[in-house]
Steps between C-alpha positions, in 0.01 A plus 500: 500500500353828417144624460371347175174696482449729196339825546266465201131485409448311164207614291316222321242530218234238432553344160250491222424140593366629833721254685875584435668781702763684310775730656420861412754682714670549837520771761826479680606608857154537643418192712686210655276197431171685499249251660179691460371683196166665430381711211252799546411760241820484289735462791682197640568487868755252637669424828869542492548149619670611818184610677622857529335685205228502231599587153256683269557458131323648193385258238541651143151418339638447140812287585458370853842662590545585870650815648542581873266757653607475858628268768 
């Protein structure tokens, strides 16, 4: 059986009801099972899930879309 992990971070937006989370996009081929995320000043930092790298992502203020800054 092969590796079933997806290299993806899914962006969710809070619904108007303040409870529901709705998919707003995905960023592919960045992390394998990122297990730690933290937001700071418009950037999202994630572990790569393998304990070998930290990934820095920019959060687009108007859409919440993510783009890779560095790994």
